[in-house]
C-alpha positions in Angstrom: -47.2 1.3 14.8 -43.5 1.7 15.0 -41.5 3.0 12.0 -39.4 0.5 10.1 -35.7 1.0 10.7 -33.7 2.7 7.9 -32.0 0.4 5.5 -28.3 0.0 6.1 -26.3 1.3 3.2 -24.2 -1.5 1.6 -20.5 -0.9 1.2 -18.5 -3.4 -0.9 -14.8 -3.5 -0.9 -13.1 -4.9 -4.0 -9.5 -5.6 -3.1 -6.9 -7.9 -4.5 -5.9 -10.1 -1.6 -7.5 -11.0 1.7 -4.2 -10.4 3.6 -3.9 -6.9 2.1 -7.5 -6.1 3.2 -6.6 -7.2 6.7 -3.3 -5.4 6.9 -4.3 -2.2 5.2 -8.1 -1.7 5.3 -9.4 -3.5 8.4 -9.6 -0.4 10.6 -11.6 1.5 7.9 -14.0 -1.4 7.4 -14.6 -1.6 11.1 -15.3 2.1 11.3 -17.8 1.8 8.4 -19.5 -1.2 10.1 -19.7 0.7 13.4 -21.2 3.7 11.6 -24.0 1.6 10.2 -22.8 0.2 6.9 -23.5 -3.3 5.8 -19.9 -4.3 4.8 -19.0 -6.8 2.1 -15.5 -7.8 0.9 -14.8 -9.2 -2.6 -11.3 -10.5 -2.6 -9.1 -13.5 -3.4 -9.1 -15.7 -0.3 -6.0 -17.5 1.0 -5.5 -17.5 4.7 -7.6 -14.6 6.1 -11.2 -15.6 5.2 -12.2 -16.5 8.7 -10.7 -13.2 10.0 -12.9 -11.3 7.7 -16.0 -13.3 8.5 -15.3 -13.0 12.3 -15.6 -9.2 11.9 -19.1 -9.5 10.7 -18.3 -8.7 7.1 -19.8 -10.6 4.2 -17.0 -12.4 2.3 -17.2 -12.9 -1.4 -14.3 -15.0 -2.7 -13.0 -14.1 -6.2 -12.2 -17.1 -8.3 -10.9 -15.6 -11.6 -9.3 -12.3 -10.6 -5.5 -12.0 -11.1 -3.3 -9.0 -10.3 -1.3 -9.1 -13.4 -2.5 -7.6 -16.7 -2.4 -9.1 -20.1 -4.3 -12.4 -20.6 -7.5 -11.4 -22.4 -9.4 -14.7 -21.6 -8.6 -14.4 -17.9 -9.5 -10.7 -17.9 -12.9 -11.4 -19.5 -13.6 -14.2 -17.0 -12.7 -11.8 -14.2 -14.9 -9.0 -15.6 -17.9 -11.4 -15.9 -17.4 -12.5 -12.3 -17.3 -8.9 -11.0 -20.4 -7.9 -13.1 -22.3 -10.8 -11.5 -21.2 -9.8 -8.0 -22.2 -6.2 -8.4 -25.5 -7.1 -10.0 -26.3 -9.6 -7.1 -25.1 -7.4 -4.3 -26.4 -4.1 -5.5 -24.0 -2.1 -3.3 -24.7 1.6 -2.6 -21.0 2.3 -2.4 -18.0 0.4 -3.9 -14.5 0.9 -2.6 -12.1 -0.4 -5.2 -8.4 -0.6 -4.1 -5.5 -0.5 -6.6 -5.4 0.3 -10.3 -6.6 -3.0 -11.7 -9.6 -3.4 -9.3 -10.5 0.3 -9.9 -10.5 -0.1 -13.7 -12.1 -3.6 -13.8 -14.7 -2.7 -11.2 -15.6 0.6 -12.8 -16.2 -1.1 -16.1 -18.3 -3.8 -14.4 -20.3 -1.1 -12.6 -21.0 0.7 -15.8 -22.2 -2.5 -17.5 -24.5 -3.3 -14.5 -25.9 0.3 -14.7 -26.8 0.2 -18.4 -30.3 1.5 -18.8 -30.3 2.9 -15.2 -30.2 6.6 -14.4 -27.1 6.2 -12.3 -24.9 3.4 -11.0 -23.4 2.9 -7.5 -21.1 5.5 -6.1 -17.4 4.5 -6.3 -14.2 5.2 -4.4 -11.2 4.3 -6.4 -8.1 4.1 -4.1 -4.9 4.3 -6.1 -2.4 3.3 -3.5 0.6 4.1 -5.7 0.8 4.0 -9.5 2.9 0.9 -9.4 5.3 -0.7 -11.9 3.1 0.0 -15.0 4.0 3.7 -14.5 7.6 3.3 -13.4 9.1 0.1 -14.9 11.4 0.4 -17.9 10.3 -3.0 -19.2 8.8 -3.4 -22.7 5.5 -4.8 -21.2 5.1 -1.8 -18.9 5.8 0.7 -21.8 3.2 -1.1 -23.9 0.6 -1.2 -21.2 1.0 2.4 -20.0 -0.9 4.2 -22.8 -4.1 2.0 -22.7 -4.1 2.1 -18.9 -4.0 5.9 -19.0 -6.9 5.9 -21.5 -8.8 3.5 -19.3 -8.3 5.8 -16.3 -9.6 8.8 -18.2 -12.7 6.9 -19.5 -13.6 4.8 -16.4 -12.5 6.7 -13.3 -13.4 10.2 -14.2 -17.1 9.9 -13.4 -19.5 12.2 -11.6 -20.5 9.5 -9.1 -16.9 8.5 -8.3 -13.9 9.8 -6.4 -10.2 8.9 -6.8 -8.1 8.8 -3.7 -4.3 9.1 -4.1 -1.7 8.9 -1.3 0.8 11.5 -2.4 0.7 14.8 -4.3 2.9 13.6 -7.2 0.4 10.9 -8.1 -2.4 13.5 -7.9 -0.6 15.9 -10.2 0.1 13.1 -12.7 -3.6 12.2 -12.8 -5.0 15.7 -12.9 -2.2 17.4 -14.8 -2.4 14.7 -17.5 -6.2 15.2 -17.8 -6.9 11.7 -16.6 -9.0 12.7 -13.5 -10.8 16.0 -12.9 -9.3 17.9 -9.9 -12.8 18.1 -8.2 -13.0 14.3 -8.2 -9.5 13.7 -6.7 -8.9 13.4 -2.9 -5.4 13.2 -1.2 -5.2 11.0 1.8 -1.7 10.2 2.8 -1.3 6.5 3.3 -3.4 3.7 4.7 -2.7 4.5 8.3 -0.8 2.7 11.1 -1.8 1.3 14.4 0.3 3.6 16.7 -0.3 1.3 19.7 0.6 -1.9 17.9 3.7 -0.3 16.5 5.0 1.2 19.7 8.1 3.3 20.0 10.9 1.3 21.7 14.6 2.0 22.4 16.9 0.5 19.8 18.7 -2.7 21.0 22.3 -2.4 22.4 25.1 -3.2 20.0 28.6 -4.6 20.5 31.1 -6.6 18.5 28.9 -9.7 18.6 25.6 -7.8 18.0 26.1 -5.2 15.2 23.3 -2.8 14.1 20.5 -4.2 12.0 19.2 -2.5 8.9 16.0 -4.1 7.6 13.9 -3.9 4.4 10.3 -5.1 4.7 8.6 -5.3 1.3 7.6 -7.6 -1.4 10.7 -9.0 -3.1 10.5 -7.3 -6.5 13.4 -5.6 -8.2 11.6 -2.2 -8.3 11.5 -2.2 -4.5 15.3 -1.9 -4.5 16.4 -5.1 -2.8 19.1 -5.7 -5.3 20.5 -2.2 -4.7 20.5 -2.8 -1.0 22.5 -6.0 -1.6 25.1 -4.0 -3.5 25.2 -1.4 -0.8 25.7 -4.2 1.8 28.7 -5.4 -0.2 30.2 -1.9 -0.2 29.7 -1.6 3.5 31.5 -4.9 4.1 34.3 -3.7 1.9 34.7 -0.7 4.1 34.8 -2.9 7.2 31.5 -1.6 8.6 29.7 -4.1 10.8 26.0 -4.4 10.0 23.3 -7.1 9.6 21.1 -6.5 6.6 17.8 -8.3 6.7 15.3 -8.7 3.8 11.8 -9.6 5.0 9.3 -10.4 2.3 8.5 -12.9 -0.4 8.6 -12.8 -4.2 5.5 -11.7 -6.1 5.1 -14.0 -9.1 2.2 -11.9 -10.5 4.5 -8.9 -10.7 6.6 -8.5 -13.8 9.6 -7.5 -11.7 9.5 -10.3 -9.1 12.9 -11.4 -7.8 13.3 -15.2 -8.3 13.5 -17.1 -5.0 16.7 -18.7 -6.2 18.3 -15.3 -6.4 17.1 -14.4 -2.8 18.6 -17.7 -1.6 21.8 -17.1 -3.4 22.2 -13.7 -1.7 21.4 -15.3 1.7 23.9 -18.1 1.1 26.6 -15.5 0.1 26.2 -14.2 3.7 25.9 -10.5 2.6 22.2 -10.3 3.6 19.8 -12.4 5.5 16.6 -13.2 3.6 14.0 -14.3 6.2 11.0 -14.6 3.9 7.5 -13.6 5.1 7.6 -11.9 8.5 4.6 -12.5 10.7 5.9 -10.3 13.5 6.8 -7.0 11.9 6.6 -5.0 15.2 9.1 -7.5 16.7 11.4 -7.0 13.7 11.4 -3.3 14.2 12.1 -3.7 17.9 15.1 -5.8 17.0 16.3 -3.4 14.3 18.1 -0.1 14.2 17.4 1.3 10.7 14.6 0.8 8.2 15.5 0.8 4.5 13.3 1.1 1.4 15.4 1.9 -1.8 12.2 1.6 -3.9 11.5 3.4 -7.2 8.3 1.3 -7.7 5.7 4.0 -7.8 4.7 3.9 -4.2 1.6 5.5 -2.6 2.9 5.9 1.0 4.6 2.7 1.9 3.0 0.9 4.8 6.4 -0.5 5.9 7.8 3.0 6.4 4.7 4.0 8.3 5.2 1.1 10.6 8.9 1.7 11.1 8.3 5.4 11.7 5.7 4.5 14.4 8.3 2.2 16.0 10.7 5.2 16.2 13.2 3.8 13.7 15.2 6.2 11.4 14.7 5.4 7.7 16.8 5.4 4.5 14.7 5.6 1.4 14.7 6.8 -2.2 13.9 10.4 -2.8 10.6 9.7 -4.6 6.9 10.1 -4.5 5.3 8.6 -1.4 8.6 7.9 0.4 9.4 11.5 1.1 6.0 11.9 2.8 7.4 9.8 5.6 11.1 10.3 5.2 12.0 14.0 5.7 15.6 14.2 4.7 17.8 15.0 7.7 14.8 14.9 10.1 13.2 11.5 10.2 15.8 9.8 8.0 17.9 10.1 4.8 16.9 10.2 1.2 19.1 8.9 -1.6 18.8 8.8 -5.5 17.1 5.7 -7.0 19.3 2.8 -8.1 22.4 4.3 -6.5 24.1 1.6 -4.3 27.0 3.9 -3.4 24.7 6.7 -2.1 22.7 4.1 -0.2 25.8 2.7 1.4 26.9 6.3 2.4 23.6 7.0 4.0 23.6 3.7 5.9 27.2 4.3 7.0 26.2 7.7 8.4 23.5 6.2 10.5 25.5 3.2 11.5 28.3 5.4 12.9 26.0 7.8 14.9 23.7 6.3 17.5 22.6 9.7 18.7 21.5 10.6 15.2 19.6 7.4 14.9 17.7 8.1 18.1 17.0 11.7 17.2 15.6 10.7 13.8 13.7 7.9 15.2 12.0 10.1 17.8 11.1 12.6 15.0 9.7 9.8 12.9 7.4 8.6 15.7 6.2 12.2 16.2 5.5 12.6 12.5 3.6 9.3 12.5 1.5 10.5 15.4 0.7 13.8 13.7 -0.1 12.5 10.3 -0.5 8.8 9.8 -2.4 7.2 12.6 -5.3 4.9 11.7 -7.8 7.3 13.2 -6.6 10.2 11.0 -6.8 8.1 7.8 -10.1 6.5 8.7 -11.8 9.8 9.4 -10.6 11.3 6.1 -11.9 8.3 4.2 -15.2 8.2 6.0 -15.7 11.9 5.1 -15.4 10.9 1.4 -18.0 8.2 1.9 -20.4 10.7 3.4 -19.8 13.1 0.6 -20.8 10.5 -2.0 -23.9 9.3 -0.3 -27.1 11.1 -1.3 -28.9 13.2 1.3 -31.5 10.6 2.0 -28.9 8.1 3.1 -26.9 10.4 5.4 -28.8 9.2 8.5 -25.9 7.0 9.6 -23.5 8.4 12.1 
């Protein structure tokens, strides 16, 4: 009589949006599936549900979850929904991505595990501390202390690991006593497809085709689009020819979302070109000369900079956590102080006036992406954390 096959460990991703799962975590989920995991994805479903199902993953639509924090009734409904999902699915390993899923999911897992010796193992991916930790708004300042307390109580568990994307976030969590150092793992970024974002020569420029500087991000104030607009005005006043492109949409669930009317006003002014959502980011980088991200948002390691680096484009970014993992000042790009339009304009002017410098920095950016940020590198490091959390009896998967 043949032996029964070993049960496949069940891995459940809890992630805010289906598009984010597909853009940031699809290579990891594929690797887990190929290694023998039964992969499920709990997320809000908009336009990528069929993509997730086509990969062979179980899709669990979230009906009550919202990325913003503050409405108690909505938060309670979301918690009840997550508790029911965790109780029904009985995952062996839960990968919760971003602060709110990490906190809400960890609380749900503890409620499900009441009366049990131990609950499911959990990976809490903090891909940047976000606006709660960086915004100067009254709401952010009020939320910061309870969020820190919740991190200390919910994420600092023996059967959990916290993954951060840059050393500064790790120091804030461990140095502040929020997470024990032995439970914290540093994995720099979510990876980039080095073949999809291929290195290409920059386009030729002339009087009719000036260089293009592009920012790809959500359109929220903390990502620095307003500062880039002011820098563009300064460059125009100096008589420097450049097209400045803003690619991305507002995020109404973020307290710092830029109103669409403001983006249209900037576009109509002619100082920048707001193109909205870009469904061909590799094509945008092929057409561009400089990548810009003047963000003070509380980044992990920004995906847009990983993609522009892989495409061999020099970068101008704020000298802040996560951004300086990709932008090495004077090597792969230029770093500027936050909220400083004049410094940003100076950095852009330097690159606009020196094609050889742009090409040299772009080549160095591509080389750094190949060494440190490829999908294979990030996936392997994350799979190692999965294996570390699985008990010995379930380590029979490859």
